[in-house]
Every structure is written in C-alpha cells, then in structure tokens.
C-alpha positions, 0 to 999 in steps of 0.5 A: 143315171142318178148323178145326173138326174140330180145335177139337173135337179139341182139346176132345176130347184135354181132356176125355179128359186132364182139361186144364181149359181156358186162363183168363188170370183164372186165370193172374194169381190163381195168379200165373203169369208168363212169363219176359219178364213175370217178367223185367219184375217184376223188373227185369231183362233175360230174358237174365239171368232165364234164366241165373239160372233155368238156375243154380238161383237163381231156380224156374221151370218149362220144361215142354215142351223148346221151349216158354216157361220160366213162372214163379209169382211167389211164386219173384220173392219171394225172397232170391236174386231180391233178390240178383239185381237188387241184382247187376245194378243194381250192375254195371257194365262195365268193360273187360278190360284198363285202357285203355292197357294194350290194343294198337292196331289197325292197320289197314291202309286200301290 
C-alpha cells in the first residue's frame, strides 16, 4: 500500500508543478546525455570530462547538488570539445624527473 500512495503522490506533485514524465525517447531526441554517456561519445574518461566541465570548457548542467551532471550533445560538438579530445589523445605521460635524477628508495628489510 505504501508504494501505491508514493506513486499517487508523485503523480500529484508532477501534475501540480507541471513536471512531465520521464521519456527515454524524448531524452534521445533532445540529445541529453549522462556524464558517462558523454565521455564515451567523446572518447575521454569521465573524470577528464568532469574536470573540463568544472573549468567551464564544456557546457553541462548539474541541477541537483548531489545529482548527476547532464550534457546536451550540442555542447559536445564545439571547437572546445574537439580541443579537449585532441589534448587527451596527444597527452603522453612522462615522469616528473628524468629517471637518472630520481633517487632510489633504500628500504630496510629488517
């Protein structure tokens, strides 16, 4: 019975506030993506994309403080997004110091 009351309450709140039901078809038609989906679309990691969003390089929405980021496909078709992808593909990790300048750890085994 608790689930029925909750469902009815959600329907009532949606109706009262004019909030439409979730529609997967509408989401796809409008181009909305989760952070994970958008990262896969660009071919970058989710962390890389989130950091770019936080730096203001990629447009995204974060409607709830503890909720997920949502992006629109249009925001991923910009020159800035292409530059992000290019930077991540061209980035080769190197040690901070050349190997011969790095000290050896002398760990005691006793």
